[in-house]
C-alpha positions as YAML, in Angstrom:
chain: A
units: angstrom
residues:
- id: 1
  name: UNK
  ca: [0.00, 0.00, 0.00]
- id: 2
  name: UNK
  ca: [1.45, 3.36, -0.99]
- id: 3
  name: UNK
  ca: [2.02, 5.71, 1.90]
- id: 4
  name: UNK
  ca: [0.12, 8.48, 0.11]
- id: 5
  name: UNK
  ca: [-3.10, 6.42, 0.09]
- id: 6
  name: UNK
  ca: [-3.83, 7.49, 3.65]
- id: 7
  name: UNK
  ca: [-7.16, 9.01, 4.67]
- id: 8
  name: UNK
  ca: [-7.95, 10.40, 8.12]
- id: 9
  name: UNK
  ca: [-11.59, 10.02, 9.09]
- id: 10
  name: UNK
  ca: [-13.15, 12.55, 11.46]
- id: 11
  name: UNK
  ca: [-14.60, 9.98, 13.84]
- id: 12
  name: UNK
  ca: [-13.58, 7.67, 16.65]
- id: 13
  name: UNK
  ca: [-16.76, 5.59, 16.29]
- id: 14
  name: UNK
  ca: [-15.45, 2.05, 15.85]
- id: 15
  name: UNK
  ca: [-18.59, 0.90, 13.98]
- id: 16
  name: UNK
  ca: [-18.24, 3.69, 11.40]
- id: 17
  name: UNK
  ca: [-14.50, 3.12, 11.07]
- id: 18
  name: UNK
  ca: [-14.98, -0.57, 10.41]
- id: 19
  name: UNK
  ca: [-17.60, 0.14, 7.76]
- id: 20
  name: UNK
  ca: [-15.45, 2.84, 6.11]
- id: 21
  name: UNK
  ca: [-12.34, 0.64, 6.13]
- id: 22
  name: UNK
  ca: [-14.22, -2.18, 4.41]
- id: 23
  name: UNK
  ca: [-15.58, 0.14, 1.72]
- id: 24
  name: UNK
  ca: [-12.34, 2.11, 1.18]
- id: 25
  name: UNK
  ca: [-10.30, -1.03, 0.66]
- id: 26
  name: UNK
  ca: [-6.88, -0.15, -0.74]
- id: 27
  name: UNK
  ca: [-6.57, 2.95, 1.43]
- id: 28
  name: UNK
  ca: [-5.11, 3.18, 4.91]
- id: 29
  name: UNK
  ca: [-7.87, 4.66, 7.05]
- id: 30
  name: UNK
  ca: [-6.84, 6.43, 10.26]
- id: 31
  name: UNK
  ca: [-9.20, 7.69, 12.96]
- id: 32
  name: UNK
  ca: [-9.31, 11.21, 14.36]
- id: 33
  name: UNK
  ca: [-7.55, 10.01, 17.53]
- id: 34
  name: UNK
  ca: [-4.59, 8.89, 15.40]
- id: 35
  name: UNK
  ca: [-3.79, 12.55, 14.63]
- id: 36
  name: UNK
  ca: [-5.24, 14.58, 17.51]
- id: 37
  name: UNK
  ca: [-6.42, 13.92, 21.07]
- id: 38
  name: UNK
  ca: [-9.92, 14.77, 22.24]
- id: 39
  name: UNK
  ca: [-11.36, 15.52, 18.79]
- id: 40
  name: UNK
  ca: [-14.96, 16.61, 19.34]
- id: 41
  name: UNK
  ca: [-15.96, 19.65, 17.25]
- id: 42
  name: UNK
  ca: [-19.31, 21.31, 17.86]
- id: 43
  name: UNK
  ca: [-21.78, 19.99, 15.29]
- id: 44
  name: UNK
  ca: [-24.16, 22.91, 15.06]
- id: 45
  name: UNK
  ca: [-25.00, 22.69, 11.36]
- id: 46
  name: UNK
  ca: [-28.60, 22.43, 10.21]
- id: 47
  name: UNK
  ca: [-27.89, 19.73, 7.60]
- id: 48
  name: UNK
  ca: [-25.80, 16.57, 7.39]
- id: 49
  name: UNK
  ca: [-23.54, 18.27, 4.82]
- id: 50
  name: UNK
  ca: [-22.96, 21.30, 7.06]
- id: 51
  name: UNK
  ca: [-22.04, 19.05, 9.98]
- id: 52
  name: UNK
  ca: [-19.73, 16.80, 7.98]
- id: 53
  name: UNK
  ca: [-17.90, 19.85, 6.64]
- id: 54
  name: UNK
  ca: [-17.52, 21.29, 10.16]
- id: 55
  name: UNK
  ca: [-15.85, 18.03, 11.24]
- id: 56
  name: UNK
  ca: [-13.67, 17.78, 8.12]
- id: 57
  name: UNK
  ca: [-12.40, 21.37, 8.43]
- id: 58
  name: UNK
  ca: [-11.71, 20.95, 12.15]
- id: 59
  name: UNK
  ca: [-9.65, 17.80, 11.58]
- id: 60
  name: UNK
  ca: [-7.86, 19.14, 8.49]
- id: 61
  name: UNK
  ca: [-6.05, 21.60, 10.78]
- id: 62
  name: UNK
  ca: [-4.24, 18.65, 12.41]
- id: 63
  name: UNK
  ca: [-3.62, 16.39, 9.42]
- id: 64
  name: UNK
  ca: [-1.24, 16.45, 6.48]
- id: 65
  name: UNK
  ca: [-3.34, 13.69, 4.89]
- id: 66
  name: UNK
  ca: [-6.71, 14.04, 3.14]
- id: 67
  name: UNK
  ca: [-9.55, 14.23, 5.64]
- id: 68
  name: UNK
  ca: [-12.93, 12.56, 5.33]
- id: 69
  name: UNK
  ca: [-15.91, 13.29, 7.56]
- id: 70
  name: UNK
  ca: [-19.43, 11.99, 7.44]
- id: 71
  name: UNK
  ca: [-22.60, 13.04, 9.08]
- id: 72
  name: UNK
  ca: [-25.49, 10.71, 8.81]
- id: 73
  name: UNK
  ca: [-28.75, 9.88, 10.42]
- id: 74
  name: UNK
  ca: [-32.32, 8.81, 10.10]
- id: 75
  name: UNK
  ca: [-35.08, 10.97, 8.65]
- id: 76
  name: UNK
  ca: [-38.70, 9.91, 9.25]
- id: 77
  name: UNK
  ca: [-41.00, 11.62, 6.76]
- id: 78
  name: UNK
  ca: [-44.15, 11.77, 8.91]
- id: 79
  name: UNK
  ca: [-42.11, 13.46, 11.67]
- id: 80
  name: UNK
  ca: [-40.86, 16.21, 9.39]
- id: 81
  name: UNK
  ca: [-37.46, 14.60, 9.03]
- id: 82
  name: UNK
  ca: [-36.85, 13.82, 12.71]
- id: 83
  name: UNK
  ca: [-34.50, 12.83, 14.22]
- id: 84
  name: UNK
  ca: [-32.33, 14.14, 11.35]
- id: 85
  name: UNK
  ca: [-29.10, 15.84, 12.43]
- id: 86
  name: UNK
  ca: [-30.02, 15.00, 16.03]
- id: 87
  name: UNK
  ca: [-30.10, 11.23, 15.32]
- id: 88
  name: UNK
  ca: [-27.25, 10.35, 17.68]
- id: 89
  name: UNK
  ca: [-28.50, 12.66, 20.44]
- id: 90
  name: UNK
  ca: [-32.26, 12.36, 19.98]
- id: 91
  name: UNK
  ca: [-32.95, 11.21, 23.54]
- id: 92
  name: UNK
  ca: [-31.59, 12.92, 26.65]
- id: 93
  name: UNK
  ca: [-29.06, 10.10, 27.21]
- id: 94
  name: UNK
  ca: [-28.05, 9.75, 23.55]
- id: 95
  name: UNK
  ca: [-27.91, 5.96, 24.00]
- id: 96
  name: UNK
  ca: [-29.04, 3.90, 21.00]
- id: 97
  name: UNK
  ca: [-31.79, 2.10, 22.90]
- id: 98
  name: UNK
  ca: [-33.15, 5.37, 24.34]
- id: 99
  name: UNK
  ca: [-33.07, 7.05, 20.93]
- id: 100
  name: UNK
  ca: [-35.01, 4.12, 19.46]
- id: 101
  name: UNK
  ca: [-37.50, 4.17, 22.34]
- id: 102
  name: UNK
  ca: [-38.17, 7.89, 21.86]
- id: 103
  name: UNK
  ca: [-38.64, 7.49, 18.10]
- id: 104
  name: UNK
  ca: [-41.05, 4.58, 18.49]
- id: 105
  name: UNK
  ca: [-43.06, 6.59, 21.03]
- id: 106
  name: UNK
  ca: [-43.24, 9.53, 18.60]
- id: 107
  name: UNK
  ca: [-44.48, 7.14, 15.87]
- id: 108
  name: UNK
  ca: [-47.25, 5.52, 17.95]
- id: 109
  name: UNK
  ca: [-50.43, 5.43, 15.88]
- id: 110
  name: UNK
  ca: [-48.67, 6.82, 12.81]
- id: 111
  name: UNK
  ca: [-49.61, 5.01, 9.59]
- id: 112
  name: UNK
  ca: [-46.86, 6.51, 7.42]
- id: 113
  name: UNK
  ca: [-43.64, 4.98, 8.72]
- id: 114
  name: UNK
  ca: [-41.49, 5.68, 5.68]
- id: 115
  name: UNK
  ca: [-37.99, 6.86, 6.39]
- id: 116
  name: UNK
  ca: [-34.53, 7.12, 4.93]
- id: 117
  name: UNK
  ca: [-31.00, 6.93, 6.20]
- id: 118
  name: UNK
  ca: [-29.00, 9.87, 4.83]
- id: 119
  name: UNK
  ca: [-25.26, 10.33, 4.71]
- id: 120
  name: UNK
  ca: [-23.19, 13.28, 3.58]
- id: 121
  name: UNK
  ca: [-19.45, 12.75, 3.14]
- id: 122
  name: UNK
  ca: [-17.05, 15.70, 3.03]
- id: 123
  name: UNK
  ca: [-13.56, 15.12, 1.71]
- id: 124
  name: UNK
  ca: [-10.85, 17.75, 2.00]
- id: 125
  name: UNK
  ca: [-7.87, 16.99, -0.19]
- id: 126
  name: UNK
  ca: [-5.26, 19.45, -1.43]
- id: 127
  name: UNK
  ca: [-7.37, 22.39, -0.30]
- id: 128
  name: UNK
  ca: [-10.40, 21.19, -2.31]
- id: 129
  name: UNK
  ca: [-13.73, 20.24, -0.74]
- id: 130
  name: UNK
  ca: [-15.73, 17.41, -2.29]
- id: 131
  name: UNK
  ca: [-19.15, 16.47, -0.88]
- id: 132
  name: UNK
  ca: [-21.24, 13.42, -1.81]
- id: 133
  name: UNK
  ca: [-24.60, 12.25, -0.45]
- id: 134
  name: UNK
  ca: [-26.06, 8.76, -0.20]
- id: 135
  name: UNK
  ca: [-29.52, 7.53, 0.82]
- id: 136
  name: UNK
  ca: [-31.29, 4.28, 1.56]
- id: 137
  name: UNK
  ca: [-35.09, 4.26, 1.84]
- id: 138
  name: UNK
  ca: [-37.24, 1.99, 3.98]
- id: 139
  name: UNK
  ca: [-39.74, 1.80, 6.83]
- id: 140
  name: UNK
  ca: [-39.64, 1.90, 10.63]
- id: 141
  name: UNK
  ca: [-41.01, -1.20, 12.35]
- id: 142
  name: UNK
  ca: [-42.74, -1.39, 15.75]
- id: 143
  name: UNK
  ca: [-39.97, -2.97, 17.80]
- id: 144
  name: UNK
  ca: [-36.22, -3.58, 17.51]
- id: 145
  name: UNK
  ca: [-35.11, -6.82, 15.81]
- id: 146
  name: UNK
  ca: [-31.52, -7.98, 15.32]
- id: 147
  name: UNK
  ca: [-28.19, -7.71, 17.11]
- id: 148
  name: UNK
  ca: [-25.89, -6.42, 14.36]
- id: 149
  name: UNK
  ca: [-25.29, -2.82, 13.43]
- id: 150
  name: UNK
  ca: [-25.82, 0.20, 15.65]
- id: 151
  name: UNK
  ca: [-28.01, 3.25, 16.04]
- id: 152
  name: UNK
  ca: [-31.47, 2.79, 14.50]
- id: 153
  name: UNK
  ca: [-30.49, -0.33, 12.53]
- id: 154
  name: UNK
  ca: [-32.78, -2.67, 14.59]
- id: 155
  name: UNK
  ca: [-35.96, -0.76, 13.60]
- id: 156
  name: UNK
  ca: [-35.16, 0.05, 9.95]
- id: 157
  name: UNK
  ca: [-36.20, -2.31, 7.13]
- id: 158
  name: UNK
  ca: [-34.79, -1.15, 3.79]
- id: 159
  name: UNK
  ca: [-37.02, -1.21, 0.72]
- id: 160
  name: UNK
  ca: [-36.97, -4.58, -1.03]
- id: 161
  name: UNK
  ca: [-35.95, -6.51, 2.11]
- id: 162
  name: UNK
  ca: [-37.82, -8.33, 4.87]
- id: 163
  name: UNK
  ca: [-35.19, -7.85, 7.55]
- id: 164
  name: UNK
  ca: [-33.79, -4.93, 9.50]
- id: 165
  name: UNK
  ca: [-30.28, -3.55, 9.03]
- id: 166
  name: UNK
  ca: [-29.50, -5.15, 12.42]
- id: 167
  name: UNK
  ca: [-30.43, -8.60, 11.07]
- id: 168
  name: UNK
  ca: [-28.10, -8.25, 8.10]
- id: 169
  name: UNK
  ca: [-24.46, -9.25, 8.02]
- id: 170
  name: UNK
  ca: [-21.96, -6.38, 7.77]
- id: 171
  name: UNK
  ca: [-21.40, -7.27, 4.10]
- id: 172
  name: UNK
  ca: [-25.14, -7.26, 3.32]
- id: 173
  name: UNK
  ca: [-25.63, -3.88, 4.96]
- id: 174
  name: UNK
  ca: [-22.49, -2.38, 3.42]
- id: 175
  name: UNK
  ca: [-23.69, -3.39, -0.03]
- id: 176
  name: UNK
  ca: [-26.73, -1.09, 0.17]
- id: 177
  name: UNK
  ca: [-26.14, 1.40, 3.01]
- id: 178
  name: UNK
  ca: [-26.35, 5.17, 2.72]
- id: 179
  name: UNK
  ca: [-22.71, 5.35, 3.82]
- id: 180
  name: UNK
  ca: [-21.69, 2.88, 1.10]
- id: 181
  name: UNK
  ca: [-23.46, 4.94, -1.55]
- id: 182
  name: UNK
  ca: [-21.78, 8.20, -0.48]
- id: 183
  name: UNK
  ca: [-18.41, 6.48, 0.03]
- id: 184
  name: UNK
  ca: [-18.52, 4.82, -3.39]
- id: 185
  name: UNK
  ca: [-18.67, 8.29, -4.94]
- id: 186
  name: UNK
  ca: [-15.89, 9.53, -2.65]
- id: 187
  name: UNK
  ca: [-13.77, 6.52, -3.55]
- id: 188
  name: UNK
  ca: [-14.17, 7.36, -7.25]
- id: 189
  name: UNK
  ca: [-12.84, 10.85, -6.52]
- id: 190
  name: UNK
  ca: [-9.92, 9.45, -4.52]
- id: 191
  name: UNK
  ca: [-9.02, 7.03, -7.30]
- id: 192
  name: UNK
  ca: [-8.94, 9.95, -9.76]
- id: 193
  name: UNK
  ca: [-6.58, 11.80, -7.44]
- id: 194
  name: UNK
  ca: [-4.30, 8.88, -6.54]
- id: 195
  name: UNK
  ca: [-4.68, 6.78, -9.67]
...
């Protein structure tokens, strides 16, 4: 692996890092903690793209390598896009199970349970900013099923499937996930740059 095929990702979330490493095969993927301690920029953007750019710019100050940041979350149409940018901190505790519990309570009696996972990736390389978005559409079910994945995966059934993200293997989920779709476009850009 060439030393210049190094990407620093603006996260310390081990689930996200694993997913990103699998998708960006052929690149050495470092975490934020590999280049700076205590990385935790304030995510006060109103959109996933604003937040991912905030993280990318903050980390770029500490890295000589290209920086990649994502912001992603769940948008439920009947709730006006909630939890949206607040997906990871939707409940007061911010724990996955509490976030899920709050969302299911908000959806009680709601017929329209359509939703999508959205991801915006921001890549800063050589002073240029490249942003790509990926989506996967589906529905929210009544109770969590499955032990794989994280976040809202146990209550999200993607269109065309009869299982939740949390029932899928990592490879199955990675093949169709919002992050995969955004990362595939980012990877194309990286391949153009690095050849």
